[in-house]
N, C-alpha and C positions, 0 to 999 in steps of 0.2 A: 511394349513399355509398361503395360498395365500389370505385368506379372513381376515387376521389379522386386517387390517386397517378398513375394513367395520365393524368388530365386535367392534373395539374401538370407531367408530363413534356411534354405537348403545349405548355404555356406556355413551358417551357424552349426548345423548338424554335421558338416563334413570337415571343416578346417579347424585345426587347433593351433594355428601359427602363433598368435600372441599368448594364448593361454598356456602353451607348453613352455613359454619363456619366463616362467615365474622365477623371481630372484630372491625368494624367501630362503634364508640360510638356516635359521634355527626356528622352525615354525611352532613346535609344540613342546618347548622346554620349560615353560613357566606356568604350570597349572594352578594359577592363583585364584581364579574366580570362585571356585567351590568353597575353600576354607573361609574366604572373606565373607561370603554370603551367610555362612553358618554362624560366624562369630559376631557380626555387626549387631543384629537385633537383640537388645538387652531385655526389654520388658516381657515380650511374648515370644520366646525362642521357639517353642514347639509349633505355634501357628505359622511363624515365618518360615520354618523349615518345610512345613507342609506346602506352603504357598510356592516355595522355590521348586519343590518336586513337581507340583502341578504345572508350573510354567515351563519346566525343562522337558516334560514328557512330550508335548506336542512339538517342541523344537527339534527333537530327534526323530528322523523318519527311517525306521528300520526296514522299510519295504522296498526302497529303491535298489534294484538289482542290476540295472544296466544290461539286461540280456546276457548275463555272465555264462560263458561256456568253458568247458575243460577239454583240452586235447592232450593226449599222451602219445609218446613215442619212446619205446624202451624205458629208461629211467627218467626221461625228461618230461616235464609237464608245462603246458601253457594254460593260463587262465586268461580268457579273452573277454574284456569288459568294454561296454559301450558308454561313452561319456557324452555330456552336453557341454559345449564350450561356453558355459555360463553357469549360474547356480543361484540357489537360495540358501540362506544360513540354516534353515530348519532341515535341510536335506541330510545333514551329517550328525552322527555317523551313518554310513550307508547300511544296506542289509547285512546281517550277520555273515552270510555266505561270502559276501564281497570282502568284508573286513578280515575274515579268516583267510581268504585267498591272498590278501595283501600281507598278512602276517607270515604266510608260508613262503612268500616270494624271495628268491635269491637275487633276482635282477628285475628291474622295472623297464618296460619298453613302451615308448610313446611314439607318436607320429614323427616328431622331429627332435625328440630328446630334450635335455635341459639346456636351452640356448639362452645366453645372456643378451642384453640389449645391444651390445657392441657388435656381436656376430650377426644379429638381425639387421642392424644398420648397414653393415658391410654387404650382406646379401642383397639388400634393397637396391644398392647402387648398380647391380647387374640388370635390373628390370625397369628402373625409373625412366630411362630415355628410350626413344625410338632407335632402331638399329642404324649404324653407320652415320650418326649425327643428322639424320633426316629431319625435315620439318613436316608439320601436318600437310602443308600444301603439296609436298613431294610424295608423301606416303599414302595419302587417302584420295579416293575419287572426289570430284567436286562437291557432290551433295553432302558427303560426310564431312568434308573440310568446312563447308559453310555452316553446318549444324554445330560443329565444335567451336567455331569462332563466335557464333551467336550465344552458345551456352557459356563460354568463357566470359563474355561480356556481362551476361546476366549474373553470374556468380562473382563478378568483380575480380577476375583473375587477369592480370596484364598479359596480353597475347604474346608479347615479345619474350616473356619469362617462361611461358608454358608450351610454346608451339613446337618444342623438340621433345616434350615429355610424352610418355606412353599413356594414352587415354585409358587403356585397360587397367593401369595402375592407379592413377589419381581419381578416376571416376569411382572405382570401387572403394578407395580410401574415404572419399567424401560420404558415400552411401553407408559404409560401415560405421563411421562416426555418428551419423544420424541414428542408425540402428542401435548403437550403444547407448545413446541418450534415451531412446525409447525403452531399452532394456532396463536402465536404471530406474525409470519411472515405474516399471512393473516389478521392481525388486527381483529381477532376474540376474542382476549382476551384469558385467560386460565381459567381452572376450579376453580382456587382460586383467580381470578382477581377481582378487585373492580368495573369493568365495566360489570360483568356478570349480566344476567337478574335476577338471584336469589339474587345477592348482591344488586341490585337496589331495589327490592321488600323489602328486609330486611331493607335497609336504610329508606324506606318509613315508615315501621312499627316503627323503632326506632325514627324517626323524630316525629311521632305522639304519641310516648310513649305508643304504643299498645303492649299487650303481644304476644309472639311468642311461639306456641306450636308445637309438632311434631306428625306425623302420625306413625313414628317408631323411635326406638332408634338408636344411632350410632352403638351400639353393634349388634343389629339386622341386620343392613345394611351390616356391615363388615362380619358377619358370613355368610350371604347369598352370598356375592361376593367372600370371601376368604376361606370359609370352605365348599366347595361342597363335595359330596361323593368322596371317594378315587379314584375311576376309572375316575372321571371327572378331579381331580387334575392331574392324570397321563396323560390324554389327553391334559390338559393345558400345562404340562411340555414339551410334545413332540412338541408343537407349537412354543417353544422358538427358535429364530433364531438370527443370528448375526446382528449387526447394518447395515452392508453392504447389507445383504439380506433384511432387513426391508425397507431400503431406495429404493432398487431395486424394491421390491414389490409395494411400494408406487408410484414409477414413472411409472411402467408398468401397474398398475391396471387400469381397465376401470370403476371401481366403483366411484361414486361421492365422492368428497373430502370435506374437512372442509369448503372451500369457497362456494361450492355449497350448503352445508347444511345451512350455514348462510344466503345465498341469498334466499333460499326457506323459511326460517323462517321469514326473513324480508318482503318477498312478500306474506306471509300468504298462501303459497302453501301447504295446509294440505295433499292433495293426494300425492304430490311429496315427502313430508317428510315421510308419511306412507309407501310409496313404497321403499324409500331409507332405512328406518329402517327395514322393513319386509324382504327385499331381503337378508339381511346379515344373518338372523337366521331362515329363512323359512325351511319347510320340503325339498324343492328343494335344498336349500343351504346345508342342512345336508346330503342329498343324494350325492351331488356333492363332498362333503368332505369325502365321504366314511363313513358315519355314525358318524361323529365327535360328541363325547359326550358333548363337551363344548358348541357347537351350540345348541344341544337339551336342555341342562341345562339352557342356557341363555333364550331360548324361553319359556320353560314350567315353570320354577321356578322363575328366575330373573325377567322375564317380566310378564307373565300371572298371576302367583300366587300373585305377589306383587300388580298388579292392582286390583285384586279381594280383597286382604287384605285392600288396601287403600279405596276401595268403601265401605267396611263394616265399616271401621273407620269413614268415612264421614257420613254414615247412623247413626252410634252411636252418633256422635256429634249432629246431627239434632234431633234425637229422645230423647236424654237424657239431653240436656241442657234446664233447667227449665225457665230461664229468656230469653226474646227475645234477640237474639244475631245474628249478621252478621259476618260470617267467610269469610276470603279471603284465599283460599287454593291454594298453588302453588306447582306444581309437574313438572317433566320432561314432555315435550309435548307429547312424545310417549305414556304416560299413558292415554292420552285423545283421541288420534286419531288412535291407533293401529288397531282397528277392521276394519278400512277403507281398510287395505291391503287384508284381507281375513278371512275365517272362522277359520283358525288355530290360530288366535290371538283374544284376548279380551282386553278391556280397562275399565277404571273407569266408563265412561258414559254408556257403555253397561251393566256393572254389576249393576250400580245404577238402571237402567231400569228394570233389573231382580228382584230387590228388591222393585219394584213399586214406584220408585222416578222418577219424570220427570226432565230431565236435558235440560234446554232451551238454545239454542245457543244465545249469546248476540251480536255477531258480524254481524248477518244478518239483 
């Protein structure tokens, strides 16, 4: 249980569920701020213009490259970019090499595409309840059931209303809400915020009227995250704790926090990000947590399997697209840098190389 926030940070690096569901339709069609700032100051126009320039310069961070790679196959090209499912206003625009790649793109590719709220709500209905209308008492061993009942009472959730719900879903929902509040306090944005890196990339695609396609469906992603095997759901249920315990763990933990994560991303510290990510779900972490099945599931299926799946989908796009096409593919950055942590992890770049594709780093 003590690793709960480290695991949540791993999810921030991995999943773009809400972030990829941006509903902004015309994001950058009214560039009004710049002319207004220049025209407003009457007495000291030159000094005000200089002040504006000085304020804007640190606001733009041209160095964030997101571990951008280029992969070619015949006349087709993929730019593979690693995002963070959150953001800070000063991160944009991104590095010139990333902005140039987006300008070249014919098609944008995200983890789950441009999904509206209605589609997400429909997909959620497939994972909210336990299978076959079962209750907690029927689905879980006695110790897990008793823990769930105790936690539901602590959280003020009426047992009769939640005892058929999937704990893997609503526990994570509660934890992510708390994580989002912490993210807002740290000016990281939240996973559904319009300043997320995912949202910025989506806005660029919409601005250029480029199609947005997905590597996987919302249903696939939700099934992976919220419908693990029964024994993993039980382990997840046992990890549920009170709000006071969660905050105590967050304060006492020596694990890097959201602000450190954002700082590493901003500084392009790929090794630091890989270490931060890998430590929370490594074999060592699993052993320290006495064989926690949730950690093992996160590592082997949510992380490694999905990176392998993504690599195969990218290879398919390159090989099966007949007309010359440039794709801009954006995924959580851990899917690109994970193998830096050690042999127990793989990532898209490593898997593409196993498929005989050369992924060339574009930031070096």
